[in-house]
N, C-alpha and C positions, 0 to 999 in steps of 0.2 A: 468913794471914800471921800471924807472932808480933806481937802488939801491943807497941809500943815507945813509952813516954811521955817518954822523956829529953828535957828542955827544949831542949838544946843540938842535938840531931839533928832535932827538929821544926823549930827555928828555921832550922837550915841548909837544910832541905827547903823551907820557906817562901821563903827567900831565893833559892834556885835556881828556884822557880817564877815568880818576878817577871819581868816582861817581856810581850812580845807573841809568841803562837805562831800560826803558820799550819797551817791543816789540810791534811794530806796524804792521809789516809784515814779514812772515816767507815763502820764495818763492824759488821754485826750478824748473829746466827744464833740461831734457836730453842733449839737444843740443841748440845752440844759435838760430836755426830756429824754435824751439817748443815753444809753448805758455808756459807762467809762470803758475805754479801750486801753490795754496795756501796750503802749505803742512799741516799747523795746523788750516784751516778754514779762512774765511774772517775777522774774529776779533780775532786774537790770544792773549792769555795771555802769559806773561813771563817777566823775569827779567834777566838782566846781571849786575853784579857788579863787579868793580874794585876798589881795595883799595890800599893805599899808601904802604903798605907792600909788594905788588906784588901779592896779592891773587885775584882770579877770582872765582865768583860763579854764577851758571846758574841754572834757572829753568824754563821750559817750560812744562805746563800741555798738554797732548794730547788732540786733537781737540775733543770737545764735551765730555770730561771726566775730572772729579776731581780726578779719582782714578788712572789714569795712567800719568806718567809723565817722562820727560826727564830732568836729572839734573846732574851737575857736579861741582866739586871743586877742585882747583888746583892753580898753579902760572901762570902768564903771563909775557910776556917779549916783548917790542916792538923792532923790529930788523931792520926795515927800516922806514924812514919818509921823506917827503918833502912837502914843501908849494907849492901850486899852485893856486895863487889868494887867495881867500878867503876860500880855501878847504885845508884841512891837510890830505894828503894820506900817507898810510904806510902799513906796516905789522905787526900784532901781533900774537904772539905764545901762544896758551894755552896748558899748560902741566897739564894734569888732574891727581889727586891723588886718587879721589872718583869719580865713575861715576855710573850712572844707567840709562838706561840698560848697561851691560858690553861691548856692541859693540861700545859705544862712545870712548873706549880706541883706537879704530881703526882710529879715526877721529881727530887726532892731527895735521893736517897740518898747516903751516903758513896760517893765514887768512888776506887777504889784507882787508883794511878799508879806509873809507873816513869820516872825521869829519868836520861839518860846521853847523853853526847856531842851536846849540843844537840838531843836528841830527847825529847818527852814522849809517853807512851801513857797514856790515861785509859781506864778500863774494866776489868772482870775478866778480860779477854782469853781468857775461855772462851765468852761469848756476845756480848760487846760490847767494841769497842776504837775508840778515837779516836786516831790518829796525827798528832802535830803536830812541826813543827821551829821552832826559835827563829828568829824574824824579825829 
């Protein structure tokens, strides 16, 4: 992705991320030639919420279990954004303050995203994608 640091575009991307997003798909694959795996099953539950104060909160129950979950809370920041037709593409960083399980602290890389028509896709879309819809 071409890096765009235009403050107005970054602010627009941040504004469009605000709100609650319901998880539709959580998919991974080791390499681009492998098939997608539904990491949390075919009908995952989960929510990501971005608020105007810069807070992100995420909760995803483990597949088939209400007793196990992946959850974190912290700050978010949009670092790149560009408009590509009707799609807003960019990079958002999640900086975790609280996380369970603890290995989530190892997963704070920048997250590429795409926003369009009430849909948010997080991940590089080559080996990871989290598809969400506005709640």
